[in-house]
N, C-alpha and C positions, 0 to 999 in steps of 0.2 A: 668524678674525674674519669677521663677516658683511659682505657688500658694502654700500656705502652705498645708501640707498634711491634709486629713480629720481627725477629732478626732477619737480615737479608739472606737470601739463599747463598750457598757457597759459590765462589767464583768458579766458572767453568773455563777450561783451557781454550784459548783462542786459537785459530788456525796456525798463527805464527808459532805459538808455543808448542802445539802438537807436532808440527813439522820440524821444529828445532830439536825435538827428542831424537829424531833420526838424522840430524845434521844435514837436512836438505837445503840446497842453495840453487840459484839460477833457474834453469828451465825445469828442473825437477821440483823445486819449490813452487813454481808457477802452476805446474800440473797438479800438484797436491792441493793448492788453493782452489783451483777450478773444481776439482772433485769435491772438496769440502763444502764449497759454497752451494753446489748443486744438490748434494745429498742432504744438506741442512734444509733445503726447500722441498725435497722430494718425498718425505715419508708417506704422506697420505696417498699421493699419486702412485708411488711404488706399491704400497700395500694393496690398493684397489686394482691397479693395472697388471702387476707382475706376480703378486703373491700366490695366486692359484697355479701359476705356471712353475715358478722356481721351487715351490714346495714339492713338486712331483718327484724330484730326485732324492729327497731326504731319506726314505727307507733304504735306498742303495748306499747312501753315504754312511748312515749309522751302522748298517750291517758290515760295511767294509772295515770299520775301525773297531768292531767288536763291542758296540754299545750294549751295556747290560747293567743291572743293579750293582751299585758300588763303583762303577767305572768313573773316574774323574775326567771330565771332558771339557775342553775349551772350544767354544764356538767363536771364531774370528770373523769380523764383519757381519755381526749377527743381524743387522737391519731390524726388521720388526720382530725378530726372535723366533722364527719358524723352526730352525734346526734346534735351538736351545730348548724350545717347548717340547718337541718330539723326544729329544734325548731325556729330558726330565721325566716325561711320562713313562719312559722305559726304565726308570729307576737310577739313571746316572746322576752323579754329582756335577752340576753344570755351572761353569763360569762363561759369561757371554760378553764379548768385547766389541765395541764399535767406536770410530773416531767422531761420529756425529751425535751430539747431544740430543738433537731432535729425533733421530732414529731410536735412541735409547728411551726417550720419553714415550714414543709409540709402543716400543716393546714392553715397557713397564705397564702401560695401560692395558695392552692385549693380554699379558701374562697373569695379571693379578687374579682373574677369575678362573683361569685354567690350572695354573700350577702355583699360585700364590707367590710367596717369597722364597721358593726353593731354588731360584736361579740368582746368582750374583751377577749384577750388571756392572760393567767397568767401562769407563770412557778412556780410550787410549789408542796408541799407535800400533798397528799390526807389525810394523817394521822394527819396533823396539818394545817387545811385550813386557809389561810390568809385573813379571812373575819370576820366581826362583827357578834355577835349573832343575830339571827332572821332577817337575811338579804335576804333570798330567799323564794319564794313560792314553789319551787320544786328543787330537786336534782336528777340527773340521772347519772348512772355509768354503761356503757355497757362493760362487760368483763374486768373490771379493778380490781374488788375486789380480784380475784384469783391471782393477781400479787403483792399484798401488804404483807409486812412482818407481819403486825399486822392489819388485816382487821377490827377487833373490834374497833380499834382507829378511823378508817374512819367512821364507823357507829355512834360512839359517836359524831364525828365532824359534820356529816351530820345532826344529831338531833340538835346540837347546832346552826348551821347556818340557819336551817329551821324556818320559822315563825310558830306560832301555827296554826294547821290545814294543814300545808304544808306536802307534800309527798316526800318520797324517793323511787326511783325505781332502781333496779340493775339487771343485767343479768349475768349468769354464764353458762358454758357448762353443758348440761346433761351428765351423766357419760356413758362411753361405756357399752354395745355395741350399745346403742341408737345413739351415735355420731359415725357413721361408720368410718369416716376417722381417728379419734383418735384410734378406735379399731384396725384398720389396722396398724397404726404407732406403737402403743405400743406393739402389737403382734409381729411385725417385730423386734422390739428391743429385746423383750424377746427371740425370736427364733434365732436371728442371731447376737445379740450384748450383751452388759452387762448393764442391767437396774440399777445395783447397783454401778455404778461408783461414786466416791466421789464428791458430789456437796453440796453447802450450802443448808441446809434443810429449806424449806418454809412450810407454812400451807398446809394441805391436799388440793390437787387441786380441788376436787369436794365437798369440805366441805359445801358450801352453796347451793348445788343442793338438799340437804335434807331439806324438808319444815319445819319439826319440829326443826331442828337445826338452820335454818335461823330465824324462828320466835322467838326462845329463845334468840338468839344473838341480835335481833332487840329490844326485850323487855328490855334486859339488858342495851341497849344503850338509852332507853327512848322513844322508838317508839311503837305504838300500832296498832292493827288490821291488822297484817301481812297476806298477801295472796300470794299464789304461784301458777303459772301456767306454763305449758310447751308450748313453742312457736315453731311450726314446721318451720324448715328452711332447705334449700337444697343447697349444695355446688356443683356447676358445673364448671369444669375447662376443657379446651380443650385438654391438653396434659397429657400423662401417668406419666410424671415426675413432673407435676405442683404441686400436693399435697405435695410430698416430699420436693420440693424446698421451698414451703410456710412454712412448718414446720421448715426446716433447717435455713432459712434466715429471717423469719418474725414472730418469736415467742420469748418468754423469756426463761423460764426454759427448754422447749423442745429443743430449739436451743442449750442450754448448754449441755443437755444430748447427743445430736447427736455429738456435737463437741468433747466430751470426748471419743468417740469410736475410735478404731483403724481404719486405712484407709481400711483394709480388712472388718472389721465389718460394717463400714459405706456403703461400696459398696454393701454388701450383704443385708443390710437393704433397701437401695434404690431399689435394684432389686426386693425385695419382695413387696415393696409398689407399684412399677411400675406394677408388675404382678396383684396385687389386683385392681389397678386402671383400668387396661385394662378390667378386669372382671366386673367393675362397669359401663361400657358404656351400655347405653340402646340400642344402635345400633352400627355397626362397625364404622360409621363415626360420631356418636353422641358424646356429651361431656361425660367425666367422671362425675358421679353423685353420691354423698353421702348424705344420710340423716344426718343432723347436728343440731338437736334441741337444744334450750337453755331453761334455767329456768329463768323466770321473777318473782322477788319478789318485793312486794310493801308494804310500811308501812307508817303510818301517825304520825305526831307529835301531842300530845294531845293539846286540846284547840280549841277555835273557830277560823275559818278561817277569 
């Protein structure tokens, strides 16, 4: 006799269920679904195209929240698990959350050989964290805030789950032209495509790159002492088409913007980005190199640690 079939895997939340946790409706729900759909498709492309870049800010992020042995740290929008992995290697007790099951699958595969099962991976919504009040010493979110329909809800939730004296740190991209690859991409779309194609509207992409605006939002969420600094990073890729492919296949709303172009527009955009990428080589055989700084913001929950 054949053995009985294995039990089916547990059901995973669908995008409608995840956004329902935050009560999103209308345009906000549409933006959430766009981000969810693209991040479910993007794990491999993000890991390959963006991983070496976005990981560069991790030492500054972890230092800013006092990561150390015994610190209980929540990594929100963990993606492939870069921040969580680094924190675990420093001895922190790490929980890593993402709304994309596919991203968590990639993180689980990446982490098993480096930190084993020392990181708890949780599928859930950053805007309604499934954790008790005052349950973490630190919260980190690298490049996740700019993908949330209601980033202020995440800031409030981070304040809620932090213990008194605990710190939140998050990173966002510096606006162009400082972020040279973004400047190249968005200029190419303006010149050769249609930047106004109809897409679900999300919060301004560079909203929290402004120190005063970030500090005000953090204060409104119940956090104090906000500081902001720019972290220098450099994106180096070998091929002239690699930056374009990373934007096309490994992002959220930029991928949607590119997907909405006509085939002729997309080809012209790719050609323009390729030309700019070739011009960004330090030498004929060297890598394409773009300055891509981020903005790191840190704030503290009032009370004694």
